[in-house]
C-alpha positions in Angstrom: -11.2 13.0 -38.9 -10.9 10.3 -36.2 -11.7 11.0 -32.5 -8.0 10.7 -31.3 -6.4 13.5 -33.3 -7.1 17.2 -33.5 -8.3 19.7 -36.0 -8.8 23.4 -36.4 -11.0 25.0 -39.1 -11.1 28.7 -39.7 -9.4 29.5 -36.4 -9.3 33.2 -35.5 -7.8 34.7 -32.4 -7.4 38.4 -31.8 -5.7 40.4 -29.0 -7.3 43.8 -29.0 -6.9 45.2 -32.6 -4.2 42.6 -33.4 -5.2 39.4 -35.2 -2.7 36.8 -34.1 -4.3 34.0 -36.0 -6.4 34.7 -39.0 -8.4 31.8 -40.3 -6.0 28.8 -39.8 -7.1 25.3 -40.8 -5.2 22.0 -40.3 -5.7 18.6 -38.8 -3.7 15.5 -37.6 -5.1 12.0 -37.2 -4.3 9.5 -34.4 -0.6 8.6 -34.1 0.6 11.4 -36.4 3.3 14.0 -35.5 2.4 17.3 -37.0 5.1 19.9 -37.2 3.9 23.5 -36.8 6.5 25.9 -38.2 6.8 29.6 -38.7 8.9 32.7 -38.0 8.7 34.7 -34.8 5.2 36.2 -34.4 3.6 33.7 -36.9 1.0 32.6 -34.3 2.4 29.1 -33.4 2.2 29.5 -29.6 -1.2 31.1 -29.9 -2.5 28.1 -31.9 -1.1 25.7 -29.3 -2.7 27.6 -26.4 -6.1 27.5 -28.2 -5.8 23.8 -28.8 -4.8 23.2 -25.2 -7.8 25.3 -24.0 -5.6 28.0 -22.4 -7.1 30.6 -24.8 -10.6 30.8 -26.2 -10.8 31.4 -29.9 -12.8 34.3 -31.3 -14.1 32.2 -34.3 -13.6 28.9 -35.9 -14.0 25.2 -35.0 -11.5 23.5 -32.7 -11.8 19.8 -32.0 -9.4 17.7 -29.9 -9.8 14.0 -29.4 -13.2 14.3 -31.0 -14.4 16.9 -28.5 -15.5 20.5 -29.3 -12.8 22.5 -27.4 -14.9 25.6 -27.3 -18.0 24.0 -25.8 -16.4 21.4 -23.5 -12.8 22.5 -22.6 -12.9 20.5 -19.3 -13.3 17.2 -21.3 -10.5 18.2 -23.6 -8.1 18.8 -20.7 -8.7 15.3 -19.5 -7.4 13.9 -22.8 -4.4 16.1 -23.5 -1.0 17.1 -22.2 1.1 20.2 -22.8 4.9 20.4 -22.5 6.4 23.9 -23.1 9.9 25.3 -23.6 10.7 25.2 -19.9 10.5 22.2 -17.6 7.7 22.4 -15.1 8.9 19.7 -12.6 9.9 20.6 -9.0 13.7 20.7 -8.6 13.6 20.0 -4.9 11.6 16.8 -5.3 12.9 13.5 -6.7 11.9 12.4 -10.1 9.7 9.7 -8.6 8.0 12.2 -6.2 7.2 14.6 -9.0 5.5 11.9 -11.0 3.6 10.4 -8.0 2.5 13.9 -7.0 1.1 14.5 -10.5 -0.7 11.2 -10.5 -2.3 12.0 -7.2 -3.4 15.4 -8.6 -5.0 13.5 -11.4 -7.0 11.5 -8.9 -5.0 8.3 -9.1 -4.8 6.2 -5.9 -1.5 6.2 -4.1 -0.6 2.7 -5.3 -1.7 3.5 -8.9 0.2 6.7 -8.9 3.4 5.0 -7.8 2.9 2.2 -10.3 2.5 4.8 -13.1 5.5 6.7 -11.9 7.7 3.6 -12.0 6.4 2.6 -15.4 7.3 6.1 -16.9 10.7 6.3 -15.1 11.6 3.0 -16.7 10.3 3.9 -20.1 12.3 7.2 -20.1 15.5 5.6 -18.8 15.4 7.4 -15.4 15.3 4.4 -13.1 18.8 5.0 -11.6 18.0 8.7 -10.9 14.5 8.2 -9.7 15.1 9.1 -6.1 17.6 11.9 -6.7 16.5 15.6 -6.5 15.6 16.8 -9.9 18.0 19.8 -9.3 20.8 17.3 -9.9 19.5 16.1 -13.3 21.1 17.2 -16.6 19.1 19.2 -19.0 18.3 16.2 -21.1 17.1 14.2 -18.0 14.9 17.1 -16.9 13.3 17.3 -20.4 12.7 13.5 -20.3 11.1 13.8 -16.9 9.0 16.7 -18.0 7.7 14.7 -20.9 7.1 11.7 -18.6 5.1 14.1 -16.3 2.9 15.1 -19.3 2.1 11.4 -19.9 1.1 10.4 -16.3 -2.6 10.8 -17.3 -2.2 8.7 -20.5 -3.2 11.6 -22.9 -4.4 10.9 -26.4 -3.0 14.2 -27.7 0.3 15.9 -26.7 1.3 19.4 -27.5 5.0 20.0 -27.5 6.0 23.7 -27.8 9.7 24.0 -28.5 10.5 20.9 -26.5 14.2 20.6 -27.3 15.1 24.3 -26.7 18.4 24.5 -24.9 19.2 20.8 -25.2 22.6 19.6 -26.5 22.6 17.2 -29.5 22.7 14.1 -27.4 19.7 15.3 -25.3 17.8 16.3 -28.4 18.3 12.8 -29.9 17.0 11.2 -26.7 13.9 13.4 -26.9 13.4 12.5 -30.6 13.4 8.8 -29.6 10.7 9.5 -27.0 8.5 11.4 -29.4 8.7 8.7 -32.0 7.7 6.2 -29.3 4.6 8.3 -28.5 3.5 8.2 -32.1 4.1 4.4 -32.3 1.8 4.1 -29.3 -1.0 6.0 -31.1 -0.6 9.3 -29.4 -1.1 12.3 -31.7 1.6 15.0 -31.3 1.7 18.6 -32.3 5.3 19.8 -32.4 6.5 23.4 -32.7 10.2 23.8 -33.2 12.9 26.2 -34.3 15.1 23.3 -35.4 14.1 22.4 -38.9 16.1 19.2 -38.9 13.9 18.2 -35.9 10.7 18.7 -37.9 12.3 16.8 -40.9 13.2 13.9 -38.7 10.0 13.6 -36.7 7.0 15.1 -38.5 4.7 13.1 -40.7 3.2 16.3 -41.9 4.1 20.0 -41.6 2.0 23.2 -41.5 3.8 26.5 -42.0 2.4 29.6 -40.5 3.3 33.2 -41.4 1.6 36.3 -39.9 -1.2 34.1 -38.5 -2.1 32.3 -41.7 -1.2 28.9 -43.2 1.1 29.5 -46.2 2.0 25.8 -46.9 1.2 22.3 -45.7 2.2 18.7 -46.6 4.8 16.1 -45.9 8.4 17.3 -45.6 9.1 15.7 -49.0 6.0 17.4 -50.6 7.2 20.8 -49.4 10.7 20.3 -50.7 9.3 19.3 -54.1 6.9 22.2 -54.1 9.6 24.8 -53.5 12.0 23.5 -56.2 13.7 20.7 -58.0 17.0 19.1 -57.3 20.1 21.0 -56.1 23.8 20.3 -56.5 26.1 21.2 -53.5 29.8 21.0 -54.2 32.9 21.6 -52.1 36.3 21.2 -53.9 39.2 19.3 -52.3 41.4 22.3 -53.0 39.9 25.8 -52.2 41.9 27.2 -55.0 39.7 25.3 -57.5 36.4 26.7 -56.2 36.2 29.5 -58.8 36.9 27.1 -61.7 34.2 24.7 -60.3 31.8 27.7 -60.0 32.4 28.6 -63.7 31.6 25.0 -64.8 28.4 24.9 -62.8 27.4 28.3 -64.3 28.0 27.1 -67.8 25.9 24.0 -67.4 23.0 25.4 -65.4 23.0 28.9 -66.9 23.3 30.7 -63.5 26.0 31.4 -61.0 26.0 29.1 -58.0 25.4 30.5 -54.5 28.4 30.3 -52.2 27.6 28.8 -48.8 29.9 28.2 -45.8 28.0 25.1 -45.0 27.7 23.6 -48.5 30.3 25.4 -50.6 28.8 25.9 -54.1 25.0 25.4 -54.3 22.9 25.6 -57.5 19.6 24.2 -58.8 20.0 21.7 -61.6 17.5 20.4 -64.1 17.5 16.7 -63.2 20.3 14.2 -63.2 21.5 15.0 -66.8 22.9 18.3 -65.6 24.3 16.8 -62.5 26.2 14.1 -64.5 27.4 16.7 -67.0 28.8 18.9 -64.2 30.6 15.9 -62.7 32.1 14.9 -66.1 33.4 18.5 -66.7 34.9 18.6 -63.2 36.7 15.4 -63.8 37.8 16.5 -67.3 39.2 19.8 -65.8 41.2 17.9 -63.2 39.2 19.3 -60.3 39.2 17.0 -57.2 35.9 17.0 -55.3 35.9 17.1 -51.5 32.1 16.8 -51.1 29.3 16.4 -53.7 25.6 16.1 -53.1 22.6 15.9 -55.4 19.4 16.5 -53.4 16.1 18.1 -52.9 16.1 21.4 -51.1 16.6 21.1 -47.3 13.7 22.1 -45.0 15.8 25.2 -44.1 15.8 26.2 -47.7 12.0 25.5 -48.0 11.3 27.6 -44.9 13.4 30.5 -46.2 11.7 30.4 -49.6 8.2 30.3 -48.1 8.7 32.9 -45.3 11.7 35.0 -46.3 13.0 34.5 -42.8 15.4 32.0 -41.2 13.9 29.6 -38.7 15.6 30.9 -35.6 14.5 32.4 -32.3 11.5 31.5 -30.1 7.9 32.5 -30.3 6.7 35.5 -28.4 3.7 35.3 -26.2 1.2 35.9 -28.9 
């Protein structure tokens, strides 16, 4: 493990008689985005708080940027940044004033604090709004400013706990671009999110927690392959043909397809041979296809298969 990432080994954290995290182990090297996923109560926020030295673990090893977080939390805090679900900037101050104030709190001189603020405002596309009160910013602009505030001290490791919660699709895409930029710059990122398409788009690796334990880990593609093979998703051009199409899929695959509002008919297939047989039979039966996909399971399907719960909602305090 290099000195610019983070790792936990056998992490245990209890609250009274409740074990919130029970022996969790994972790591991320420099410049990697690690997605930490799990249903409500899985322990994600607890793990983030331990890594950020806001909670002391009861057992296990925690190293951040090469530093033992249990023995030297102060040194860790100088190397990290944490951005939570809610923005922490002051709405009455301007964007520039917020960043300069944080720089001064981090012991930057007045000139250096202003220079760093200007650099971050430019990087996050906030130049034109730099001297406006933050209260006038859109949600996406506030989130960008909050991330900029986390970077004033040039952290090596950034913890993002549900960073896109409440953002519209445009604001979320802006945030994704910023996170990708952090990784390109060599910053290690831990990302918790309830949006699985976000984890699929950003994470180099994923760790899935359930009831305080790691139940799966790997790249998004690894997890998809582990859960199952290829799937066919079919929507007929004419809804009246849906039952006939379902019967064809059942005859070829040996099982009734699931019916999904999002995908129409969905069924696992044994490789491309079954896929091509289904398409040939649809054509031979005169069924026009509106949409047809041959794919690995989505991360949503992986999550549901692993945890038995949809990835919605936010993490409670523990």
